[in-house]
C-alpha positions as CSV (number, residue, x, y, z in Angstrom):
1,X,93.3,97.2,100.5
2,X,90.1,97.4,102.4
3,X,86.6,97.6,100.9
4,X,84.3,100.7,100.8
5,X,82.0,99.1,103.3
6,X,84.9,99.1,105.8
7,X,85.7,102.7,105.1
8,X,82.1,103.6,105.9
9,X,82.1,101.5,109.0
10,X,85.3,103.2,110.2
11,X,83.8,106.6,109.6
12,X,80.6,105.5,111.5
13,X,82.6,104.2,114.5
14,X,84.7,107.4,114.6
15,X,82.0,110.0,114.1
16,X,78.9,108.4,115.6
17,X,80.2,106.0,118.3
18,X,83.1,108.3,119.3
19,X,85.8,105.5,119.3
20,X,89.4,106.4,119.0
21,X,91.5,105.6,115.9
22,X,93.5,103.1,117.8
23,X,90.4,101.2,119.2
24,X,88.9,101.1,115.7
25,X,92.1,99.7,114.3
26,X,92.1,97.0,116.9
27,X,88.4,96.2,116.5
28,X,88.5,95.9,112.7
29,X,92.1,94.5,112.4
30,X,93.6,97.1,110.2
31,X,96.6,99.5,110.6
32,X,96.1,102.8,112.4
33,X,97.2,104.7,109.3
34,X,94.4,103.0,107.3
35,X,91.9,104.3,109.9
36,X,93.4,107.8,109.8
37,X,93.2,107.8,106.0
38,X,89.6,106.7,106.0
39,X,88.6,109.4,108.5
40,X,90.5,112.2,106.7
41,X,89.3,111.3,103.2
42,X,85.5,111.8,103.3
43,X,84.9,111.0,99.7
44,X,85.8,107.4,98.7
45,X,85.5,106.8,95.0
46,X,84.5,103.5,93.4
47,X,86.6,102.3,90.4
48,X,85.2,99.7,88.1
49,X,87.9,97.1,87.5
50,X,86.0,94.7,85.3
51,X,85.4,95.4,81.6
52,X,81.8,95.7,80.7
53,X,80.4,93.8,77.7
54,X,79.0,95.8,74.8
55,X,75.2,96.2,74.6
56,X,73.1,93.8,72.7
57,X,72.5,96.2,69.8
58,X,76.2,97.2,69.6
59,X,76.5,96.2,66.0
60,X,73.4,98.1,65.0
61,X,74.1,101.4,66.7
62,X,75.5,102.9,63.5
63,X,72.3,102.0,61.6
64,X,70.0,103.5,64.2
């Protein structure tokens, strides 16, 4: 799996620099299908994988 920064970079190289999908794949070192998927999917979503801690006043929320 590649990071969101790489998705943005792939899209930049394709749309702004005019590089082909194959040349982008060689330059970055990913598979051509990954490049194709990054170009076709314009909206990448970020999923939080770590669990957040509760807020400091978590115990007292009911009182407030």
